C-alpha positions in Angstrom: 7.5 -22.6 -2.4 9.3 -19.3 -2.7 12.7 -18.9 -4.2 15.6 -18.3 -1.8 16.3 -14.7 -1.0 18.4 -12.8 1.4 17.8 -9.1 2.2 20.1 -6.7 4.0 17.9 -4.7 6.4 18.6 -1.0 6.1 19.4 1.2 9.1 15.8 2.3 8.8 14.6 -0.9 10.3 16.5 -0.1 13.5 13.8 2.6 14.3 11.7 -0.1 15.9 14.6 -1.2 18.2 16.0 2.2 19.3 14.2 2.1 22.6 15.9 -1.2 23.5 19.4 0.1 23.3 21.3 0.6 26.6 22.7 3.9 27.8 26.3 5.0 27.2 28.9 4.1 29.9 29.4 6.8 32.6 32.9 7.9 33.5 33.4 8.7 37.2 36.4 10.7 38.5 38.1 8.4 41.1 39.0 11.4 43.3 35.4 12.2 44.0 33.3 10.3 46.5 30.4 10.0 44.1 28.0 7.2 43.2 26.4 7.4 39.8 23.3 5.3 39.1 22.9 4.2 35.5 19.4 3.5 34.4 19.0 1.3 31.3 15.7 1.3 29.4 14.0 -2.1 29.6 14.3 -4.2 26.5 11.3 -5.2 24.6 10.7 -8.9 25.3 11.8 -11.3 22.6 9.0 -13.0 20.8 8.5 -16.6 21.7 7.9 -18.5 18.5 5.9 -21.7 18.8 7.2 -25.2 18.4 5.1 -25.7 15.3 5.7 -28.0 12.3 3.0 -27.7 9.6 4.7 -30.4 7.6 4.7 -28.4 4.4 1.0 -27.7 4.4 -0.6 -24.8 2.6 -1.9 -21.9 4.7 -4.5 -20.1 2.6 -5.6 -16.5 3.2 -8.5 -14.9 1.4 -7.2 -11.3 0.8 -9.1 -8.4 -0.7 -8.0 -6.3 -3.6 -9.4 -2.8 -4.2 -9.5 -0.2 -6.9 -8.7 2.7 -4.6 -4.9 2.6 -4.6 -4.4 0.7 -1.4 -1.3 -1.4 -0.8 -3.0 -4.8 -0.6 -0.1 -7.2 -1.0 0.6 -9.7 1.8 2.8 -12.2 -0.1 5.3 -12.5 -3.0 6.6 -15.5 -4.8 10.0 -13.9 -5.1 11.8 -10.7 -4.5 10.7 -7.8 -6.7 13.5 -5.2 -6.0 11.0 -2.9 -4.2 12.1 -2.5 -0.6 8.6 -2.8 0.9 7.7 -5.8 -1.3 11.0 -7.5 -0.4 10.6 -6.9 3.3 7.2 -8.6 3.2 8.7 -11.4 1.1 11.5 -11.9 3.7 8.9 -11.9 6.6 6.9 -14.6 5.0 9.9 -16.7 4.0 11.3 -16.7 7.5 8.1 -17.8 9.1 7.4 -20.4 6.4 10.8 -21.9 7.1 10.4 -21.8 10.8 6.9 -23.3 10.9 7.3 -25.4 7.7 4.3 -24.2 5.7 3.5 -22.5 2.5 1.5 -19.3 2.3 -1.2 -19.3 -0.4 -3.1 -16.1 -1.1 -6.5 -16.1 -2.8 -7.2 -12.6 -4.0 -10.8 -11.3 -4.5 -12.3 -7.8 -5.0 -13.0 -6.4 -1.6 -16.8 -6.1 -2.4 -17.1 -9.7 -3.7 -15.7 -11.6 -0.7 -18.9 -12.2 1.2 -20.3 -14.9 -1.1 -17.0 -16.8 -1.2 -16.9 -16.9 2.6 -20.6 -17.8 2.8 -20.4 -20.6 0.3 -17.3 -22.1 1.9 -18.8 -22.1 5.4 -22.2 -23.4 4.3 -20.4 -26.3 2.5 -18.2 -27.0 5.5 -15.2 -26.3 3.3 -11.9 -25.3 4.8 -10.9 -23.4 1.7 -9.6 -20.4 3.7 -7.8 -20.7 7.0 -8.0 -16.9 7.5 -10.0 -14.1 5.8 -9.8 -10.4 5.6 -13.3 -9.1 4.7 -14.2 -5.5 4.4 -15.3 -4.0 7.8 -18.7 -2.8 6.6 -19.6 -6.2 5.1 -19.0 -8.6 7.9 -22.0 -8.0 10.2 -24.2 -10.7 8.7 -21.2 -13.1 8.5 -20.7 -12.6 12.2 -24.3 -12.9 13.3 -24.8 -16.0 11.0 -22.0 -17.7 13.1 -19.4 -18.0 10.4 -16.4 -16.8 12.5 -14.6 -17.9 15.6 -14.8 -15.9 18.8 -11.1 -14.8 18.9 -11.3 -13.9 22.6 -11.3 -17.7 23.3 -8.1 -18.3 21.2 -5.2 -18.0 23.6 -2.6 -18.4 20.8 -3.5 -14.8 19.7 -1.7 -12.4 22.0 -4.3 -9.8 21.5 -3.0 -7.6 24.4 0.2 -7.0 22.5 1.1 -3.9 20.4 1.2 -5.9 17.1 -2.6 -6.0 17.4 -4.7 -2.8 17.1 -5.8 -2.3 20.7 -8.5 0.2 20.0 -10.3 -2.3 17.7 -10.2 -4.9 20.4 -11.3 -2.5 23.1 -14.4 -1.2 21.2 -15.4 -4.5 19.6 -15.4 -6.9 22.6 -19.1 -7.3 23.2 -21.1 -8.3 26.3 -19.9 -9.6 29.7 -17.9 -12.3 28.0 -16.1 -9.8 25.7 -16.8 -11.8 22.5 -14.7 -10.7 19.6 -15.1 -12.0 16.1 -12.4 -10.0 14.3 -9.1 -8.3 15.0 -7.0 -5.8 13.2 -3.3 -6.3 12.3 -0.9 -4.5 10.1 0.0 -7.8 8.5 -2.4 -6.4 5.9 -1.1 -2.9 5.4 -4.4 -1.9 3.8 -5.6 -1.0 7.3 -2.7 1.5 7.8 -3.1 2.8 4.3 -6.7 3.5 5.0 -6.0 5.5 8.2 -7.1 9.1 7.8 -4.8 12.0 8.6 -4.1 15.6 7.5 -1.6 16.4 4.8 -0.2 20.0 4.8 1.8 21.7 2.1 4.8 22.9 4.1 6.1 25.3 1.4 2.8 27.0 0.9 2.3 27.3 4.7 5.7 28.8 5.1 5.0 31.3 2.3 1.7 32.3 4.1 3.6 33.0 7.3 2.6 29.9 9.1 4.5 27.0 10.8 4.0 23.3 10.7 2.2 22.1 13.8 4.5 19.3 14.7 5.4 20.7 18.1 1.7 21.4 18.9 1.0 17.7 18.2 3.8 16.6 20.5 2.6 18.9 23.2 -1.0 17.7 23.0 -2.2 21.1 21.8 -3.1 20.3 18.2 -6.8 21.3 18.3 -9.6 22.2 15.9 -9.0 25.9 16.6 -5.3 25.5 15.8 -6.0 23.7 12.6 -8.6 26.2 11.5 -6.1 29.0 12.1 -3.8 27.3 9.6 -6.5 26.0 7.2 -8.1 29.4 6.5 -4.7 30.8 5.4 -5.0 28.8 2.2 -8.1 30.4 0.8 -7.2 33.0 -1.9 -9.0 33.9 -5.2 -5.7 34.8 -6.9 -7.6 36.7 -9.5 -10.4 34.1 -10.0 -14.0 35.3 -9.8 -15.1 32.7 -7.3 -14.1 29.6 -5.5 -16.1 27.4 -7.8 -13.7 24.6 -8.8 -11.9 25.0 -12.1 -9.0 22.7 -12.9 -7.3 25.5 -14.9 -8.1 28.2 -12.3 -5.7 30.0 -10.0 -7.6 30.1 -6.7 -6.3 28.1 -3.7 -8.2 26.4 -0.9 -7.6 25.8 2.8 -8.9 22.3 2.8 -10.0 19.8 0.2 -11.3 16.3 0.9 -13.9 13.7 0.0 -17.2 13.3 1.9 -15.6 11.3 4.7 -13.3 14.2 5.6 -15.8 16.1 7.7 -16.8 12.9 9.6 -13.1 12.3 10.2 -12.8 15.7 11.9 -15.8 15.0 14.0 -14.5 11.6 15.2 -11.0 13.1 15.7 -12.6 15.6 18.0 -13.7 12.8 20.3 -17.3 12.4 19.1 -18.5 8.9 19.5 -21.6 7.5 17.8 -21.6 4.4 19.9 -19.5 3.3 22.9 -19.5 0.3 25.2 -20.5 0.3 28.8 -18.7 -1.6 31.6 -20.6 -4.8 30.7 -19.7 -4.5 27.0 -23.1 -3.4 25.8 -23.4 -0.7 23.1 -24.7 2.6 24.3 -25.6 5.7 22.3 -23.1 8.5 22.3 -24.4 10.8 19.6 -26.9 12.5 22.0 -24.1 13.8 24.3 -23.3 17.4 24.7 -19.8 16.9 23.5 -21.0 15.2 20.3 -23.3 18.1 19.5 -20.7 20.7 20.3 -18.1 19.0 18.2 -20.5 18.8 15.2 -21.2 22.5 15.5 -17.6 23.4 15.7 -16.6 21.2 12.7 -19.6 22.6 10.7 -18.5 26.2 11.5 -15.0 25.4 10.0 -16.6 24.2 6.8 -19.0 27.1 6.2 -16.9 29.6 4.3 -16.3 29.2 0.5 -12.6 28.7 -0.3 -11.7 27.5 3.2 -13.2 24.2 2.4 -14.4 22.3 -0.7 -15.5 18.7 -1.3 -13.7 17.6 -4.4 -13.9 13.9 -5.2 -14.4 12.7 -8.7 -12.5 10.0 -10.5 -11.4 12.4 -13.1 -7.9 13.8 -13.0 -7.4 16.7 -12.2 -10.8 17.1 -10.4 -9.8 15.2 -7.3 -8.6 16.5 -3.9 -5.4 14.4 -4.1 -4.4 15.7 -7.5 -5.3 19.3 -6.5 -3.0 19.0 -3.5 -0.2 17.6 -5.6 -0.6 20.5 -8.0 -0.4 23.1 -5.2 -4.1 24.2 -5.3 -4.8 23.7 -1.6 -3.0 24.1 1.7 -4.2 20.9 3.2 -6.2 17.8 2.6 -7.8 15.2 4.8 -6.9 11.9 3.2 -5.9 8.3 3.8 -2.2 7.6 4.2 -2.2 5.8 0.9 -2.6 9.1 -0.8 1.1 9.8 -0.1 2.1 7.5 -2.9 0.8 10.2 -5.3 3.0 12.9 -3.8 6.5 11.4 -4.3 7.3 13.8 -7.2 5.3 16.7 -5.8 7.1 20.1 -6.3 6.4 21.3 -2.8 7.3 19.6 0.4 4.5 18.3 2.6 4.0 16.8 6.0 1.4 14.8 7.8 -0.3 15.3 11.2 -3.1 13.4 13.1 -6.6 14.7 13.1 -6.9 17.5 15.7 -8.5 17.2 19.2 -11.6 19.1 20.1 -9.6 21.1 22.6 -6.6 20.6 24.9 -8.7 18.8 27.5 -9.3 15.9 25.2 -7.1 13.1 26.5 -5.7 11.8 23.3 -5.8 12.2 19.5 -8.2 10.0 17.6 -7.2 9.0 14.1 -10.1 7.6 12.1 -9.7 4.1 10.5 -11.8 4.4 7.3 -14.6 1.8 7.4 -13.5 0.3 4.1 -10.6 -1.4 6.0 -10.4 -5.2 6.1 -10.4 -7.1 9.4 -8.9 -10.5 10.2 -11.5 -13.2 10.8 -11.0 -17.0 11.1 -13.8 -19.1 9.6 -15.4 -21.8 11.9 -14.7 -24.4 9.2 -11.0 -24.2 10.0 -10.4 -27.2 12.2 -6.9 -26.1 13.2 -7.7 -22.8 14.9 -4.6 -22.9 17.1 -2.3 -23.3 14.2 -3.9 -20.4 12.3 -3.7 -18.3 15.4 0.0 -19.1 16.0 0.9 -18.2 12.4 -1.1 -14.9 12.3 0.2 -13.8 15.7 3.8 -14.4 14.5 3.1 -12.7 11.2 1.7 -9.7 13.0 4.6 -9.4 15.4 7.1 -9.6 12.5 5.2 -6.9 10.7 5.3 -4.7 13.7 9.0 -5.2 14.2 10.4 -5.4 10.7 7.8 -4.2 8.1 6.4 -1.0 9.6 9.7 0.9 9.7 10.1 0.3 6.0 6.5 1.1 5.3 6.9 4.4 7.1 9.8 5.4 4.9 8.1 4.3 1.7 4.9 6.2 2.6 6.7 9.4 3.3 9.5 9.5 0.7 9.6 12.8 -1.1 12.2 13.2 -3.9 14.6 11.1 -1.9 14.1 13.2 1.2 13.3 11.7 4.6 10.8 13.7 6.8 11.7 12.7 10.3 8.8 14.8 11.8 6.2 13.0 9.7 7.7 9.7 10.6 7.2 10.6 14.2 3.6 11.7 13.4 3.0 8.3 11.8 3.9 6.7 15.1 1.3 8.9 16.9 -1.2 8.2 14.2 -0.8 4.4 14.6 -1.0 4.6 18.4 -4.2 6.7 18.3 -6.2 4.9 15.6 -9.9 4.9 16.3 -12.4 2.3 15.1 -16.2 3.0 14.9 -17.9 -0.3 15.7 -21.3 1.2 14.8 -20.3 1.2 11.1 -19.0 -2.3 11.3 -22.4 -3.6 12.4 -24.4 -1.1 10.4 -26.2 0.4 13.5 -25.7 4.0 12.5 -25.3 4.0 8.7 -28.4 6.2 8.0 -27.6 8.6 10.9 -24.0 8.8 10.0 -24.7 9.8 6.4 -27.3 12.4 7.4 -25.0 14.1 9.9 -22.1 14.0 7.4 -24.4 15.6 4.8 -25.2 18.5 7.2 -21.8 19.3 8.5 -20.0 19.2 5.2 -22.2 22.1 4.0 -21.5 24.1 7.2 -24.8 23.1 9.0 -24.2 22.1 12.6 -27.9 21.9 13.6 -28.1 18.1 14.0 -30.5 17.7 17.0 -33.6 16.9 14.9 -31.7 14.5 12.8 -30.5 12.7 15.9 -34.0 12.6 17.4 -35.5 11.1 14.2 -32.9 8.3 14.0 -32.4 7.3 17.6 -35.1 4.6 17.7 -33.8 2.9 14.6 -30.3 2.8 16.0 -31.5 1.2 19.2 -33.5 -1.4 17.3 -30.4 -2.2 15.1 -28.3 -2.7 18.2 -30.9 -4.8 19.9 -31.2 -7.1 16.9 -27.4 -7.6 16.7 -27.1 -8.4 20.3 -29.9 -10.9 20.2 -28.4 -12.6 17.1 -25.0 -12.8 18.8 -26.6 -14.4 21.9 -28.1 -17.0 19.6 -24.8 -18.1 18.1 -22.9 -18.6 21.4 
């Protein structure tokens, strides 16, 4: 069991509760015949914890570790002195005491979890009550019948904000809305792996531009607006060309890795696959909007200096390092990149991926497909207990951990960027999950389109035509396999 620990929650943690505060008293002059109606914002309902006693049993979670700098920790044996670590420790300790259980975490490399899950289920072994496998590796585990259908587990309050609603919406398949995974910020890896845009505020100001926070708030942050900012960053500064040289002087408008262009495409409302009213997957990559979005994104990436793919494992030949060193105006990166910018000389801010145009209903912030998802193995005989624990953990994360995570993610030399914290809320509320990559339906097509637009080529029609049949076959196979395991 964990050692006793008491943490004083900082004022920062009150962010999540601001909306529940009542309005100030209204003073009315007695001499006036005036009635003043005071409207108080409704309070967020209190969470109803279950009457659950696990009698000191272990609750074992198979949790992935990675080598990409994600925050993968979900439990600590004792306080570490780090504010985020300690908030997670306090979360777990409170629930362990309330439900009388002990959290046990089995850590495994994110790309090595599949055999562990397979072996346990095949042996009928309840080694793991909950697992968090990598999104792109779970298709076969699902179609082999290794996970519970979470839509039939009422103890999971999947309609509540502590569960990612987009993941549930786009992953509930068929008329019965079967759902074999869910996404929760209990594992912060999913939030860490959400893709957004980092902008060097000081550089942008020197170039005569303004941070687009208000554009984001007004729903006017579009590809055109981003491009008008992005291209300002391209300058040779005495260099002969925009060929990358770590000791050079030229600056760039945008640096990223190969997924950056795809993130722009998805942010612009392009969907590879969507679900119809009956929950069946339908092709979206043939739509006029998809084609137009691909052409626009490609046009933004066609001019040397305005865009460069820079992604090696060698410091300083990496887009995150180049951004920290002031060699580019912006990067498309996962939120976890912010941990590398805490001592950055220039100030930076974050914004969501831009819309295609103002008519797009909402922003779409791409969840990188490397993210883990929560699954409950069918070998767990106590599905209700597992669900009650994970629902409570998810609620407590939403209420207590996320405000601290926001501050830790965006701390810069002791400064607090309120605008970027607001942007993080928008990013969280607009996260987008691509089910086609989870099930592997569009992997070949996705890579082909990504390869074209990142070199400024938006002519994707023939690529779509040559891959359509294979995508349809992949979808059909999956749906047949899912029907077989019901």
